[in-house]
LOPAVEX-983212 format. One record per residue: chain; residue number from 0; x, y, z negated of N, C-alpha, C in turn. Coordinates in steps of 0.1 Angstrom, whole numbers, plus 5000, padded with zeros to 4 digits. Layout:
N
REC:chain:resi:n_xx:n_yy:n_zz:ca_xx:ca_yy:ca_zz:c_xx:c_yy:c_zz
REC:A:NUM:X:Y:Z:X:Y:Z:X:Y:Z
...
END
This chain:
221
REC:chain:resi:n_xx:n_yy:n_zz:ca_xx:ca_yy:ca_zz:c_xx:c_yy:c_zz
REC:A:0:2851:5701:9330:2840:5699:9331:2837:5685:9326
REC:A:1:2846:5674:9327:2844:5661:9325:2845:5662:9309
REC:A:2:2856:5670:9303:2860:5666:9290:2846:5673:9281
REC:A:3:2843:5682:9290:2828:5690:9281:2818:5680:9278
REC:A:4:2817:5674:9290:2805:5663:9292:2807:5651:9278
REC:A:5:2822:5648:9278:2827:5637:9268:2826:5643:9253
REC:A:6:2827:5655:9251:2825:5663:9237:2811:5662:9235
REC:A:7:2800:5663:9244:2787:5666:9241:2783:5651:9238
REC:A:8:2784:5642:9247:2782:5630:9241:2788:5623:9230
REC:A:9:2800:5626:9227:2803:5623:9211:2796:5629:9203
REC:A:10:2794:5643:9204:2785:5650:9195:2770:5643:9192
REC:A:11:2764:5638:9203:2753:5633:9201:2751:5621:9196
REC:A:12:2764:5612:9197:2763:5598:9189:2765:5599:9175
REC:A:13:2771:5613:9174:2777:5615:9158:2762:5619:9151
REC:A:14:2754:5628:9160:2741:5632:9154:2733:5621:9153
REC:A:15:2731:5614:9158:2724:5600:9158:2728:5591:9145
REC:A:16:2739:5591:9145:2744:5584:9133:2743:5589:9119
REC:A:17:2743:5605:9119:2739:5607:9108:2726:5610:9106
REC:A:18:2718:5609:9114:2701:5609:9114:2698:5595:9109
REC:A:19:2704:5583:9112:2703:5570:9108:2707:5568:9093
REC:A:20:2716:5575:9090:2721:5573:9075:2712:5581:9065
REC:A:21:2708:5593:9071:2696:5601:9062:2683:5596:9061
REC:A:22:2677:5592:9072:2665:5585:9072:2663:5574:9064
REC:A:23:2653:5572:9054:2654:5558:9050:2643:5550:9053
REC:A:24:2640:5539:9054:2627:5530:9054:2616:5536:9045
REC:A:25:2606:5533:9053:2593:5537:9042:2593:5526:9032
REC:A:26:2585:5529:9020:2583:5520:9009:2566:5517:9013
REC:A:27:2566:5503:9013:2551:5497:9017:2548:5487:9005
REC:A:28:2540:5487:8998:2535:5479:8990:2531:5466:8995
REC:A:29:2533:5456:8986:2530:5442:8993:2514:5440:8996
REC:A:30:2506:5448:8990:2493:5444:8992:2490:5452:9009
REC:A:31:2496:5461:9008:2493:5469:9022:2501:5460:9033
REC:A:32:2511:5453:9030:2518:5446:9041:2509:5433:9043
REC:A:33:2502:5425:9035:2495:5416:9032:2483:5415:9041
REC:A:34:2475:5429:9040:2463:5430:9046:2467:5432:9062
REC:A:35:2478:5436:9068:2479:5434:9082:2470:5444:9089
REC:A:36:2468:5456:9080:2463:5468:9085:2471:5475:9097
REC:A:37:2482:5474:9094:2492:5481:9106:2502:5470:9107
REC:A:38:2509:5472:9122:2516:5462:9127:2529:5467:9121
REC:A:39:2534:5457:9109:2547:5461:9108:2559:5452:9111
REC:A:40:2555:5443:9122:2565:5432:9127:2577:5438:9132
REC:A:41:2587:5436:9128:2603:5439:9132:2604:5454:9125
REC:A:42:2596:5461:9117:2600:5471:9111:2609:5471:9098
REC:A:43:2616:5481:9095:2626:5479:9086:2618:5486:9074
REC:A:44:2615:5481:9064:2604:5487:9052:2613:5485:9038
REC:A:45:2609:5491:9028:2613:5489:9013:2602:5487:9006
REC:A:46:2602:5478:8999:2592:5472:8987:2599:5467:8976
REC:A:47:2588:5465:8966:2593:5459:8951:2583:5449:8947
REC:A:48:2585:5439:8937:2579:5428:8932:2587:5423:8920
REC:A:49:2577:5410:8916:2584:5403:8904:2589:5391:8911
REC:A:50:2601:5385:8909:2604:5371:8912:2595:5361:8908
REC:A:51:2586:5354:8913:2579:5344:8909:2582:5329:8915
REC:A:52:2591:5328:8923:2598:5315:8931:2611:5320:8935
REC:A:53:2620:5308:8934:2631:5309:8939:2638:5296:8944
REC:A:54:2640:5295:8954:2644:5280:8962:2658:5285:8969
REC:A:55:2669:5276:8966:2680:5277:8972:2678:5265:8985
REC:A:56:2681:5269:8997:2680:5260:9007:2692:5253:9007
REC:A:57:2690:5241:9015:2703:5234:9016:2714:5239:9029
REC:A:58:2709:5247:9037:2716:5257:9046:2723:5268:9042
REC:A:59:2724:5269:9026:2730:5281:9019:2719:5294:9019
REC:A:60:2709:5291:9025:2699:5305:9028:2692:5304:9014
REC:A:61:2686:5315:9011:2676:5316:8998:2661:5319:9001
REC:A:62:2653:5312:8996:2637:5319:8997:2633:5321:8984
REC:A:63:2627:5336:8983:2621:5341:8973:2607:5342:8972
REC:A:64:2598:5342:8962:2586:5349:8966:2582:5359:8953
REC:A:65:2578:5371:8960:2577:5382:8949:2562:5385:8948
REC:A:66:2558:5391:8937:2545:5393:8937:2544:5410:8929
REC:A:67:2533:5415:8936:2528:5427:8931:2516:5430:8934
REC:A:68:2509:5439:8923:2495:5441:8927:2485:5429:8931
REC:A:69:2489:5416:8927:2483:5405:8927:2484:5398:8942
REC:A:70:2495:5403:8948:2500:5399:8962:2513:5394:8960
REC:A:71:2512:5381:8968:2526:5376:8967:2531:5372:8984
REC:A:72:2543:5376:8985:2548:5374:8999:2561:5366:8999
REC:A:73:2567:5358:9008:2580:5353:9007:2591:5364:9011
REC:A:74:2601:5362:9007:2616:5367:9012:2624:5357:9015
REC:A:75:2629:5360:9028:2639:5349:9032:2655:5358:9031
REC:A:76:2661:5349:9024:2677:5359:9022:2686:5349:9031
REC:A:77:2691:5356:9041:2701:5349:9047:2715:5350:9043
REC:A:78:2720:5337:9042:2735:5335:9039:2746:5341:9050
REC:A:79:2742:5345:9060:2752:5350:9069:2758:5364:9063
REC:A:80:2749:5370:9053:2754:5382:9047:2766:5380:9042
REC:A:81:2777:5390:9045:2792:5388:9044:2793:5391:9027
REC:A:82:2784:5397:9021:2784:5400:9006:2786:5385:9001
REC:A:83:2796:5380:8994:2796:5368:8988:2792:5366:8974
REC:A:84:2786:5378:8967:2782:5379:8956:2770:5372:8953
REC:A:85:2770:5364:8943:2755:5355:8943:2745:5363:8935
REC:A:86:2732:5361:8941:2721:5368:8933:2719:5359:8921
REC:A:87:2719:5368:8908:2718:5360:8899:2699:5365:8895
REC:A:88:2692:5360:8900:2679:5361:8898:2670:5352:8890
REC:A:89:2661:5359:8879:2652:5346:8874:2639:5351:8875
REC:A:90:2630:5343:8870:2618:5344:8868:2615:5356:8863
REC:A:91:2603:5363:8870:2602:5376:8861:2609:5387:8866
REC:A:92:2619:5389:8872:2627:5397:8872:2621:5408:8885
REC:A:93:2621:5421:8880:2615:5432:8888:2626:5435:8899
REC:A:94:2623:5433:8913:2634:5438:8923:2629:5450:8931
REC:A:95:2639:5455:8938:2634:5466:8950:2644:5459:8962
REC:A:96:2636:5458:8974:2644:5453:8985:2642:5462:8996
REC:A:97:2653:5461:9003:2649:5466:9018:2651:5454:9028
REC:A:98:2643:5453:9038:2644:5440:9048:2635:5445:9058
REC:A:99:2633:5437:9070:2626:5437:9083:2617:5427:9079
REC:A:100:2606:5430:9085:2591:5422:9085:2594:5411:9099
REC:A:101:2589:5401:9095:2588:5391:9108:2576:5382:9101
REC:A:102:2570:5377:9116:2559:5371:9115:2563:5351:9115
REC:A:103:2558:5347:9102:2559:5333:9102:2551:5326:9100
REC:A:104:2542:5317:9108:2530:5309:9108:2519:5319:9106
REC:A:105:2520:5330:9114:2512:5337:9114:2509:5348:9101
REC:A:106:2518:5348:9092:2518:5356:9080:2532:5365:9078
REC:A:107:2532:5375:9072:2543:5381:9071:2553:5377:9062
REC:A:108:2567:5378:9068:2578:5374:9055:2586:5384:9059
REC:A:109:2593:5388:9048:2603:5397:9045:2618:5389:9048
REC:A:110:2626:5396:9058:2639:5390:9062:2649:5403:9055
REC:A:111:2656:5397:9043:2663:5407:9036:2681:5401:9034
REC:A:112:2689:5410:9032:2704:5406:9028:2706:5407:9014
REC:A:113:2715:5400:9009:2719:5403:8992:2721:5414:8991
REC:A:114:2725:5422:8996:2731:5436:8996:2720:5446:8995
REC:A:115:2709:5439:9002:2694:5450:9003:2687:5446:8992
REC:A:116:2691:5440:8979:2682:5434:8971:2687:5440:8956
REC:A:117:2681:5447:8951:2687:5453:8936:2674:5450:8925
REC:A:118:2679:5447:8914:2672:5446:8902:2669:5457:8897
REC:A:119:2654:5458:8894:2650:5472:8887:2648:5469:8871
REC:A:120:2643:5457:8869:2642:5454:8856:2644:5440:8850
REC:A:121:2653:5438:8842:2654:5425:8838:2662:5423:8824
REC:A:122:2658:5416:8816:2662:5414:8802:2670:5400:8802
REC:A:123:2681:5398:8804:2689:5386:8808:2691:5380:8795
REC:A:124:2694:5387:8782:2696:5386:8768:2684:5379:8761
REC:A:125:2677:5381:8767:2662:5373:8757:2661:5358:8759
REC:A:126:2659:5351:8751:2658:5337:8751:2644:5332:8757
REC:A:127:2634:5344:8758:2620:5341:8764:2622:5341:8779
REC:A:128:2632:5342:8785:2633:5341:8800:2632:5330:8807
REC:A:129:2626:5327:8814:2621:5315:8820:2632:5310:8834
REC:A:130:2641:5301:8834:2648:5297:8845:2645:5291:8855
REC:A:131:2649:5289:8867:2642:5282:8877:2650:5266:8876
REC:A:132:2646:5257:8882:2651:5242:8882:2663:5245:8886
REC:A:133:2668:5250:8897:2677:5253:8905:2691:5257:8898
REC:A:134:2686:5269:8890:2696:5274:8881:2701:5263:8870
REC:A:135:2692:5258:8865:2695:5248:8853:2703:5238:8861
REC:A:136:2701:5231:8873:2706:5218:8879:2720:5222:8881
REC:A:137:2725:5233:8887:2737:5239:8891:2749:5238:8881
REC:A:138:2742:5244:8867:2753:5242:8858:2746:5238:8843
REC:A:139:2741:5226:8844:2735:5220:8831:2740:5220:8820
REC:A:140:2755:5219:8818:2763:5218:8807:2762:5232:8799
REC:A:141:2760:5243:8806:2757:5256:8798:2748:5257:8792
REC:A:142:2735:5247:8793:2725:5249:8787:2723:5236:8776
REC:A:143:2730:5230:8775:2731:5216:8767:2729:5222:8753
REC:A:144:2718:5214:8747:2715:5218:8733:2707:5231:8729
REC:A:145:2706:5240:8740:2697:5254:8740:2682:5248:8744
REC:A:146:2676:5257:8735:2662:5257:8737:2659:5267:8748
REC:A:147:2651:5263:8759:2651:5270:8775:2639:5268:8778
REC:A:148:2635:5277:8787:2620:5276:8792:2624:5277:8808
REC:A:149:2617:5265:8815:2621:5265:8827:2607:5264:8837
REC:A:150:2607:5273:8849:2595:5272:8856:2595:5263:8870
REC:A:151:2585:5257:8873:2589:5249:8883:2575:5241:8889
REC:A:152:2575:5233:8897:2563:5224:8903:2561:5210:8899
REC:A:153:2550:5205:8892:2552:5190:8890:2554:5182:8902
REC:A:154:2563:5171:8903:2562:5165:8913:2559:5149:8909
REC:A:155:2563:5146:8897:2560:5131:8895:2552:5134:8880
REC:A:156:2540:5128:8877:2533:5126:8860:2533:5111:8857
REC:A:157:2537:5110:8844:2537:5095:8838:2531:5097:8825
REC:A:158:2528:5087:8817:2521:5090:8805:2530:5099:8795
REC:A:159:2542:5098:8794:2549:5106:8783:2563:5115:8793
REC:A:160:2563:5111:8804:2573:5119:8812:2566:5124:8826
REC:A:161:2574:5136:8828:2569:5142:8841:2582:5145:8846
REC:A:162:2582:5152:8859:2591:5156:8867:2590:5171:8872
REC:A:163:2600:5180:8869:2599:5193:8874:2607:5197:8886
REC:A:164:2601:5200:8896:2610:5204:8909:2607:5220:8915
REC:A:165:2616:5222:8921:2620:5237:8923:2611:5243:8936
REC:A:166:2601:5231:8942:2591:5238:8950:2582:5227:8949
REC:A:167:2571:5232:8957:2558:5224:8958:2556:5216:8971
REC:A:168:2566:5212:8980:2562:5207:8990:2556:5191:8988
REC:A:169:2549:5185:8997:2546:5173:8996:2551:5161:8997
REC:A:170:2566:5161:9003:2571:5151:9008:2579:5148:8992
REC:A:171:2586:5133:8993:2592:5130:8980:2605:5133:8979
REC:A:172:2611:5140:8987:2625:5145:8988:2628:5158:8983
REC:A:173:2633:5160:8973:2635:5175:8965:2648:5179:8963
REC:A:174:2652:5189:8967:2668:5193:8964:2669:5193:8949
REC:A:175:2662:5198:8939:2666:5198:8926:2656:5191:8919
REC:A:176:2656:5184:8907:2647:5178:8900:2648:5175:8886
REC:A:177:2640:5180:8877:2644:5178:8863:2634:5169:8857
REC:A:178:2640:5160:8848:2630:5152:8837:2627:5155:8826
REC:A:179:2613:5156:8823:2611:5162:8811:2602:5152:8803
REC:A:180:2606:5148:8790:2603:5141:8780:2592:5146:8770
REC:A:181:2582:5139:8768:2572:5147:8760:2565:5136:8750
REC:A:182:2565:5138:8736:2558:5128:8727:2541:5125:8734
REC:A:183:2536:5138:8737:2524:5134:8741:2521:5150:8754
REC:A:184:2514:5147:8763:2512:5157:8772:2500:5169:8765
REC:A:185:2504:5180:8765:2494:5190:8758:2483:5193:8771
REC:A:186:2490:5190:8781:2479:5192:8794:2475:5179:8800
REC:A:187:2468:5168:8796:2465:5158:8804:2459:5158:8817
REC:A:188:2457:5169:8822:2450:5171:8837:2461:5174:8845
REC:A:189:2474:5173:8842:2486:5177:8851:2484:5168:8865
REC:A:190:2486:5174:8874:2486:5169:8886:2498:5175:8894
REC:A:191:2501:5168:8907:2511:5172:8914:2510:5183:8922
REC:A:192:2519:5192:8922:2518:5205:8926:2515:5214:8918
REC:A:193:2512:5214:8906:2508:5224:8893:2520:5231:8891
REC:A:194:2520:5243:8891:2533:5251:8887:2530:5255:8868
REC:A:195:2541:5252:8864:2542:5254:8848:2556:5258:8845
REC:A:196:2556:5264:8833:2566:5266:8824:2567:5256:8814
REC:A:197:2577:5249:8813:2582:5241:8803:2591:5244:8794
REC:A:198:2587:5244:8779:2596:5251:8770:2601:5237:8760
REC:A:199:2616:5237:8762:2622:5226:8755:2637:5227:8751
REC:A:200:2642:5217:8746:2654:5217:8744:2662:5207:8755
REC:A:201:2674:5211:8764:2680:5204:8774:2691:5192:8765
REC:A:202:2690:5183:8765:2699:5172:8762:2706:5162:8771
REC:A:203:2717:5157:8771:2722:5147:8779:2720:5133:8773
REC:A:204:2715:5125:8785:2712:5112:8782:2725:5103:8787
REC:A:205:2734:5097:8779:2741:5091:8780:2741:5077:8787
REC:A:206:2729:5072:8786:2723:5058:8791:2722:5060:8805
REC:A:207:2710:5073:8809:2709:5071:8821:2719:5083:8831
REC:A:208:2727:5086:8822:2740:5097:8828:2732:5109:8834
REC:A:209:2722:5117:8827:2716:5125:8834:2714:5136:8821
REC:A:210:2708:5148:8826:2701:5160:8814:2685:5156:8816
REC:A:211:2683:5160:8804:2664:5160:8805:2661:5170:8792
REC:A:212:2649:5174:8796:2643:5183:8788:2634:5177:8778
REC:A:213:2638:5180:8764:2627:5174:8756:2617:5184:8753
REC:A:214:2607:5183:8756:2595:5193:8759:2590:5196:8744
REC:A:215:2586:5211:8742:2583:5215:8729:2567:5222:8732
REC:A:216:2566:5227:8743:2554:5232:8748:2551:5235:8761
REC:A:217:2540:5235:8769:2540:5236:8783:2526:5246:8785
REC:A:218:2530:5256:8795:2519:5264:8798:2519:5263:8815
REC:A:219:2506:5263:8817:2503:5263:8834:2502:5280:8840
REC:A:220:2509:5280:8850:2505:5293:8855:2494:5292:8866
END
């Protein structure tokens, strides 16, 4: 009798495991999530969107912002994931992800692992792709002498120089910052916190021992 009970118990566990492997999380569009018409807190969902912001945090985690149907939501990617493969994401990449919903400051945030994120569409061979400030800052020599497009936030503005940062926080401390040199600013109304794409050539300034972007054109987002 005892052996029979054990067999039944093991069979039940195996059945539950098989069901969990077969049942997939529901697809929920970003605009439905943002409307909070249904309580998705702690639920596992699947969604998709375009990468419009990417920030590598000092603790090794990553924060993405994705957009779809005019709705933007943050995605927190934990570094505790055992997958050591680095996410090579760029501005405008379309991704599909699976993650759990949590409330942060009263708004939904998606918590995902690197293995739960998959690119749907990306043309990394095109020179028209925009790079994030952090992407350039980590390996600037790879881009030296090349014309590139960099997306970021204005953190300082001078007459012919401005600084492009990877985030729009109000403090003066930034993990990554790029100096942009312009003959003249095509957008004289630039202010701190503006999100832009700077098109230019990355050069090394031996006098200041740093890389700078020689601006060709600038577009506000």
